[in-house]
C-alpha positions in Angstrom: 14.5 2.4 10.0 15.0 6.1 10.3 11.4 7.4 9.6 8.0 5.7 9.5 4.7 7.1 7.8 1.2 5.7 7.8 -0.5 6.3 4.5 -4.1 5.9 4.2 -5.7 5.2 0.9 -9.4 6.1 0.7 -12.3 6.3 -2.0 -15.1 4.7 -3.2 -15.8 0.9 -3.7 -14.3 -1.0 -6.7 -12.2 2.0 -7.8 -8.7 0.0 -7.5 -7.5 0.8 -3.9 -6.3 -2.5 -3.2 -4.9 -3.0 -6.6 -2.8 0.4 -6.3 -1.8 -1.2 -2.8 -0.4 -4.3 -4.1 1.0 -3.0 -7.1 3.1 -0.4 -5.2 4.1 -2.6 -2.2 4.5 -6.1 -4.1 5.0 -4.8 -7.6 2.0 -7.3 -8.5 -1.2 -7.1 -10.3 -4.3 -9.0 -10.8 -7.5 -8.1 -12.3 -9.4 -10.8 -10.0 -9.6 -8.9 -6.8 -13.1 -8.9 -5.4 -14.3 -6.1 -3.1 -12.3 -5.8 0.0 -14.4 -6.3 3.3 -12.6 -4.7 6.4 -9.2 -3.4 6.2 -6.1 -4.4 3.9 -2.6 -3.0 4.4 0.9 -3.5 3.5 4.2 -2.5 4.9 7.1 -1.4 2.6 10.6 -0.1 3.2 12.1 2.4 0.8 15.5 4.2 0.8 15.7 7.8 0.1 18.8 10.1 0.5 20.6 7.3 2.7 17.6 7.1 4.9 15.6 4.1 5.6 11.8 4.7 5.4 9.1 2.4 6.7 5.6 2.9 5.0 2.5 1.3 6.5 -0.1 1.8 3.8 -3.8 1.1 4.6 
């Protein structure tokens, strides 16, 4: 990869942070999530202006 960014999603409990994470990283959605205990993260690689960008989303 050419660049790497770490993104931290913060907010109150049960507002959809994990749903947002899975929707963006995996293009999937389920309404059956229970509250996350601990930390959940995903890695996604995107391409912009002929550059490979690695996103670590926490």
